[in-house]
C-alpha positions as CSV (number, residue, x, y, z in Angstrom):
1,M,0.0,-0.1,0.0
2,T,1.3,3.4,-0.9
3,K,1.5,5.6,2.1
4,G,0.9,9.3,2.1
5,R,3.7,11.8,2.6
6,F,3.8,13.7,5.9
7,I,4.9,17.1,4.7
8,A,6.3,19.2,7.5
9,V,6.2,22.9,6.9
10,V,9.0,24.9,8.5
11,G,10.3,28.3,8.5
12,P,11.0,31.5,10.5
13,S,8.4,33.4,12.2
14,G,6.8,35.9,9.8
15,V,7.6,33.7,6.8
16,G,3.8,33.0,5.9
17,K,3.7,29.2,6.7
18,D,0.0,29.3,7.6
19,S,-0.9,31.5,4.5
20,V,1.1,29.1,2.2
21,M,-0.5,26.1,3.8
22,E,-4.0,27.5,3.2
23,G,-3.3,28.3,-0.4
24,L,-2.0,24.9,-1.0
25,A,-5.2,23.4,0.6
26,K,-7.2,25.3,-1.9
27,V,-5.3,24.4,-5.1
28,M,-4.4,20.8,-3.8
29,P,-7.7,19.7,-2.3
30,H,-6.4,16.1,-1.8
31,L,-4.2,17.4,0.9
32,H,-5.1,17.0,4.3
33,L,-4.3,20.0,6.8
34,V,-3.2,18.6,10.2
35,R,-5.0,20.3,13.1
36,R,-2.4,20.7,15.7
37,V,-3.0,20.7,19.6
38,I,-1.5,23.8,21.3
39,T,-1.3,25.1,24.7
40,R,-2.5,28.4,23.3
41,A,-5.6,30.4,24.1
42,P,-8.4,29.6,21.4
43,D,-9.2,31.9,18.5
44,L,-5.8,33.9,18.5
45,G,-5.9,33.7,14.7
46,G,-3.6,32.0,12.3
47,E,-4.1,28.2,11.8
48,N,-7.0,26.4,13.2
49,Y,-5.9,24.3,16.2
50,D,-7.2,22.6,19.2
51,A,-6.4,24.6,22.5
52,V,-5.5,22.7,25.6
53,S,-4.0,23.8,29.0
54,V,-0.4,22.6,29.9
55,P,-1.7,20.0,32.2
56,Q,-4.0,18.8,29.7
57,F,-1.3,18.6,27.2
58,H,1.0,16.6,29.6
59,D,-1.9,14.2,30.1
60,L,-2.2,13.7,26.2
61,V,1.6,13.1,26.1
62,Q,1.2,10.5,28.8
63,E,-1.7,8.8,27.0
64,G,0.3,8.7,23.8
65,A,-2.1,11.0,22.0
66,F,0.7,12.5,19.9
67,A,2.9,11.1,17.1
68,V,5.2,13.9,17.6
69,H,5.3,16.8,20.1
70,W,7.6,19.7,21.1
71,G,7.9,22.9,23.0
72,A,8.8,26.3,21.5
73,H,8.4,29.9,22.4
74,G,6.8,29.0,25.8
75,L,3.9,26.9,24.2
76,Y,3.7,23.1,23.5
77,Y,2.5,21.6,20.2
78,G,1.5,18.2,19.3
79,I,0.7,16.2,16.1
80,P,-2.2,13.9,16.8
81,Q,-1.8,10.2,16.3
82,T,-4.9,10.3,14.3
83,V,-2.9,11.6,11.4
84,R,-1.7,8.1,10.7
85,Y,-5.2,7.2,9.5
86,Q,-5.0,9.7,6.5
87,L,-1.4,8.7,5.8
88,N,-2.3,5.0,5.7
89,K,-5.1,5.8,3.3
90,G,-2.4,7.3,1.0
91,T,-3.4,11.0,1.7
92,D,-0.5,13.6,2.0
93,C,-0.8,15.5,5.2
94,L,0.5,19.0,5.6
95,A,1.4,20.3,9.0
96,N,3.0,23.4,10.5
97,F,6.1,22.1,12.1
98,S,9.1,23.0,14.4
99,R,12.7,23.0,13.0
100,K,13.9,21.4,16.3
101,A,11.3,18.4,15.9
102,L,12.2,17.5,12.4
103,S,14.4,14.7,13.4
104,A,11.6,13.3,15.6
105,G,9.2,13.7,12.7
106,A,11.4,11.8,10.4
107,D,11.5,9.0,12.8
108,A,7.7,9.0,13.3
109,F,6.7,9.1,9.6
110,P,8.4,6.8,7.1
111,N,7.4,9.2,4.2
112,F,8.5,12.5,5.6
113,V,9.1,15.5,3.4
114,V,10.1,19.0,4.7
115,L,8.8,22.2,2.9
116,N,11.2,24.7,4.1
117,I,9.7,28.2,3.4
118,T,12.3,31.0,3.4
119,A,12.1,34.9,3.0
120,E,14.7,37.6,2.9
121,P,15.3,39.5,6.4
122,A,13.7,42.7,5.3
123,T,10.5,40.8,4.3
124,L,10.3,38.9,7.6
125,A,11.1,42.1,9.7
126,A,8.3,44.0,7.8
127,R,5.8,41.0,8.3
128,L,6.6,40.6,11.9
129,A,6.3,44.3,12.6
130,A,2.9,44.5,10.7
131,R,1.7,41.6,12.9
132,G,2.0,43.8,16.0
133,R,2.6,40.8,18.4
134,E,6.3,41.2,19.0
135,S,8.5,44.0,20.3
136,E,11.6,45.3,18.4
137,A,13.9,43.1,20.6
138,D,11.6,40.1,19.9
139,I,11.7,40.7,16.2
140,A,15.6,41.1,16.3
141,R,15.6,37.6,18.2
142,R,13.4,36.0,15.8
143,L,15.4,37.4,12.7
144,A,18.5,35.9,14.4
145,E,16.9,32.5,14.6
146,A,15.7,32.7,10.9
147,T,19.0,31.3,9.5
148,K,19.4,28.2,11.7
149,P,20.1,25.2,9.6
150,L,17.9,22.1,9.2
151,P,19.2,18.7,10.5
152,S,21.0,16.7,7.8
153,G,19.6,13.7,6.1
154,L,16.1,15.0,5.5
155,D,14.2,15.3,2.1
156,V,13.9,19.2,2.0
157,I,12.1,21.3,-0.6
158,T,13.2,24.8,-0.1
159,L,10.7,27.7,-1.3
160,S,11.0,31.5,-1.2
161,N,8.0,33.5,-0.1
162,D,9.4,37.0,-0.9
163,G,6.8,37.6,-3.5
164,P,3.1,37.5,-4.0
165,L,1.5,34.7,-2.1
166,D,-0.4,33.3,-5.1
167,Q,3.0,32.9,-7.0
168,T,4.5,31.2,-4.0
169,V,1.4,28.8,-3.5
170,A,1.7,27.9,-7.3
171,R,5.4,27.2,-7.0
172,A,4.8,25.1,-3.8
173,A,2.2,23.1,-5.6
174,L,4.4,22.2,-8.5
175,L,7.3,21.3,-6.2
176,L,4.9,19.1,-4.1
177,Q,3.1,17.2,-7.2
178,P,4.0,13.6,-7.1
179,V,6.5,12.7,-9.8
180,S,4.7,11.3,-13.1
181,V,6.4,8.4,-14.8
């Protein structure tokens, strides 16, 4: 049986991961957008997610509810085990991921691909400032983290998101299309 690909979308804060993912879901309706579990207050915008408290998250970890989980920026994130159902059906699954959890993701999913979204520092700085969620010091710290390398040995597709979103989504869709023989 052909297994679906788990496509981990990574990139620095402000690069447009959620926007690219939403665009891909529209032009590639066969993709399954993974709904993460996050210890963040509900309805804060961006992606659709299941909000839980930190104690609830730790209980879910103990229960084995996550295929992969990690902490970043004071929050905890989990990819539910239920994603395996979609993958076993042969469905490609797309999830916002953390660079530091990529090795764990590659261990958890046999058909693991990384979509690494990049942008120039000036683009990132402008987007972060426009969000209005971070101070100048926070923006500087996030920009310094933007160039951290990915772990070696992964299947990585790199995509620039400096231009118009529709063009980025179109390029991503081409890059993610299964190879025809």
